C-alpha positions, 0 to 999 in steps of 0.5 A: 533491484531497480527502485521505481519513482513516479513524478508528478508536476505539471511544470516541464523543466522540473520533471526534466531536471528531476528525472534526469537526476534520479536517472543518473543516480540508477531509478527508473523514472515515470513522469506525469504532468497531471492527474490523468497521466499520474492515474495510468501511470501507476500501472507501472507499480511506483515504489515512491511518488512525487507529488506536486500539490499545485496542479490544474484539475485535480490538485496533489492533495485530492489526487493523493486522497483518491489514491491511497486506499490503493497505494501503499508506497511513500508520497513525498509532496513538492510544494511552494506552500509554506505555512504549518496548516498546509503542512499538516493537510498535506499529511492528513491527505495521506502524505509522508513528507514534503519538501518545499520549492525551491529544493536541492536535489541533494535534500531531495534525493536523501529524502527519497533514500531515506523514505526507501530504505524504511521501506525495505526495512518494513517488508523484510521484517513483515512476513510470517511463515505459517506452515507451509505458507509464507505470507508477506504483509508489506507485499500483501502476497502469500506464497505456498509451495513456492508459488503465489496464490491469488487473493483479493484485497478482502480475502488478504484482509482477512487472512492478515487480520487472523493470521497476526492474531493466530490462535485468538477466535474471533466471531463473525461480527467482530471480523466484519466490523474490524474489515468492513467498518462499523457503518458498512452496509451488509452483514457479516454473513458475507464473511462465510463466502470470503472464507470458503473461497480463501480455504478453497485457494489455499487447499489447492496447495497445502494440505493444512486447513489454517481457518478453523470454525469454532462452532458457536464462536467463529474463526480462528487462524491455526498456529 
């Protein structure tokens, strides 16, 4: 499968050079000159993002912070900043790596390939077979009888948490705090509705009830 790269840089010359290079290497490359174009390009679901830090209006660091909760792919910063603190700030913003300008295309390619290999290994090992269900944790997908079952982000979070800890009983408050956070507004009652929806979707493709209610205690994922 062809890997997709999103290149975000406000310098046309760099965009054109890097795009041509990676296209020659067999990649599918999307480009954006600013954060607005980059937000739109995210719909292409890139496998890796090359992100310039020094952009007008919304810089690369701020852009990374805004998308990190929704985008799991590796992000490599392109930067002319050289201090150790700049590098730390970039990694804390959600970046996975950085390369300083001017850079060689050989080094950039090596870093891109290393991150993509790591992602492929993670996806390969980050899977679980549960009876009739196949859970792809990295891809955040659940399959039953060879068809994908659509779950919302929070529904999948619940499935992921319970199935990874299969057989262990968790009370509603614990699950709510783990997935919504200690400071979240609302109550654990919302968890009951999410689990009802999960069960209804699973029931459409499998006869097994994977989430068992342990009365007076909470919920557990059946092995």
